[in-house]
N, C-alpha and C positions, 0 to 999 in steps of 0.2 A: 286910881289913887296914884300918885305919882312917886317917884323914889322916894325925894324929901319925905313926904309926907307919911311913907311908910317907914322911916328911919325915924320921924318925931314919935311915933305911936310904937317902933318895935323897940324888942328888948337889947341888953347886950347880945347874945348869940345874932340875932338880924344885924343888929348896927356892925357887928365885926364881921360878918360875910360881907354887906353890901359894902365896908370899908377896903375889903381886901379884894375885890371885885372892882373897883374904881381903882385901887392902886394897879393891878393888872393891866386895867385899860391903857392907865395913863403912862406907863412903864413898854407897854406896845406900841403907842402910837410915837412915844421917842423913837422906837428903835425902828417904826415904820419909815417916819421919816427923814432919818440920818440915813437910815440905807438906802431910800430913793433918793438921795443927795448923791451917795456914793457913788450910785450905779447907774445914773443919769443917760451916762454915754454910754452905759452897756459895753457889746462886743466891739461896737465900732471904736472906741476911742483905743481899744487895746489892739486893734488891725492897724490903725493908722499910724499909731508907736512903733508897729514891729514894721510895718513898709519903710517909715522915716528913718529906722535903724539899717536896714538894706542898704537905703540910697544912699547913705551917709558914706563919705570916703576914711573915715580916723572915727578910733573912742568918742575922741573930745569931740566933734561935728554931730554923732550922734547923742552924746550926752544935750548938747546947746536944742539939738532940734527936739529931744524928746521933753524937755520943758514945756512947750508948746502944746503937745499931744497928750502927753502924759499927766492928767491933772489930778488923779488921785496915787500918783507913784506904784505903779502896779507893774510897770516893764521896767522904769528906770533903776531898780534895786541889783537885777541881774546887769545892767552893763555897768554902774558901779563896782559890782564885783569883778568883772573882767577887766576896768579900769585899775583893780586895788591888785588886782593879779600880776596886768603888765609893768607895775611901779615897784612894787614887792619881790624884791629878789633875794632875800636873808633869808635864809632855812635856820632861822634861831629858838623856832618853839614847835612845841607838837602839833599846832595848827598849821603851821607851814612848811612840814617835813613832808615827804614822798614826791612824787614826780607830778609832773604837770596838771596829767590828766585829773589827777585822786585830788588835786587841791581844788581845781576847777570845778569838780564835780560836786564838792563838799559846799564850795562858796553859792553856786547854781541851786543845789537844795536848801542852803539856810534862806537865801533872796527868795526863792519859790514858796516856802513855808511860810514866811512872813509876810507875804502879800497875802496866802490864802487864809491867814490867821486875821485878817482883815476887811478880807469878804466875809468871810464864815461869823464874823464876829454880831450878835446879837442872834443868829437863827436859832441855838438853843432855847434863849428866852421865849420866841415865837412861838417855836413848839410846845414849850410848858405852857403855855398862855392858852394855846389855841386848845389843847389837850386835858386841861384841868378846869378849866372856867365854866363850863357846862356843869360840871359835878359841884361845883362850890353852890353857883347858882342853886342848883338841885338840893343842895344841903339846905340851904336857907328856904327853900319851899318846902320842903319836909317840917324841918323846925317852925317855921310859921303855922303850917297845917294842923303840928301837933300843938300847939298855943293856941288855935282859934278853937279846934275841938275840945280842949280842956278849959277854956273860957267857957262855950258854950254848954257845956256839960255841968258848971256850977251854976247858971241859972236856973231861976224856975220861970214855967211856962210852958216846958215841951220844947221837943225836937223839931225845928221846922227849917224848912228850903231856905227861906229870906235871911236867918238867922246863921246861914252856914254859908251862903254864896259871896256875902262881902268879904268876910277874913280870910276866905280860901282865894277868893279872886286874888286879893291883896299878896297873898303869900306867894302867888303864882309869877307876879312879876319878878321874883329873884332867879328863877330860870329865864325868864325872857332877858336880864338884866347880865345872864351870866352867855347865854346865846350871842349878845349884842356885841360881849367883849371877847369871844372866841372866833367870831366866822372872820373879822378883819386879820386876825393873828393868823389864822390858817390860809385865807389867800393871800398874803402877804407874805407868806414862808413859804408858799408854791412858786410864787411867781419871781423871789428873789433866789430860790432852790434855783430854778430853771438858767436863772440870767448866771449866778457865780458858777454852774456847770459848764455852759459855754467858754466862760472868760478861762477857767481853770484849763480846759483843754488847749485852748489858747497859749496860753504860759507854759503847760507843760512841754508843746510841740517848739516853743522858741527856745526854751530850757537845751531840748534837746538839742535842736541846730546847733546853736552856739559851744556847745561839747562837743559835737561833732567838728566843727569848723576850728574852733582855737585851742581844742585838747592837742595833745600830741599824740602821733598814732604810735602804735602797738606794735611792738613790733615780732615780727611773724615768727614762728615758732620753727627752730630748725627742722629740716627732716631726719627722721631716724635714717642712719645707714644703712644702703641695701646689702641685705642677705645674699650671699652668693648662692645660686641654683644649684643645687647636687646636681651630679651628673653620674647618670646610669650607668650601672656597669655593663659591659659589653663582652660577651664570651670570647677566650683565646682561640685565634686561629690556628688552625693545626697543618 
């Protein structure tokens, strides 16, 4: 029996479980398609964007080059933060206070966190669907078997296998439905997580290089004054 026929013959609990599984499936597939489009270039676009930045003669030229390589705006926020640092010289707020190295660290950290939030979007949904969909389907199966056995017990004519096989088989469709929802979500979560990890490592290395190049070098701490060496006393010559 198909899922549609099962919904037509099921009660409110069975229909609610099936509707929840359908909603979880639609939500997970929307996230899968969106993240597949977002990560379609993977690490390649990030590496090409970073290479284009280091081959540029200036920050303005780097921003123009990144427009052709950084399609999902993962590297550009860090470069835009550098551009704002170069043009903003007035220290009028707490956000612009401190030395250049501190302000650059804060700006690069905000840009990196913004890119990582975009990359991590939807991962929690995929993990939740992959972890809970089988149990939701199992709930529908248990409830369907309970209803089928209760209905058979109330019928006359005794307990036979043909009366049990049909209703129980229909109830097991819910478990298969739950697995069909969970398996794509788990696979997508693992594939996307690996790609996000590689991109995150490249972005962190790029931000570290920018901080080392454009941040002000820290002044070396002065050496403590040399302490005079004690002179050993010598006995007087007589």
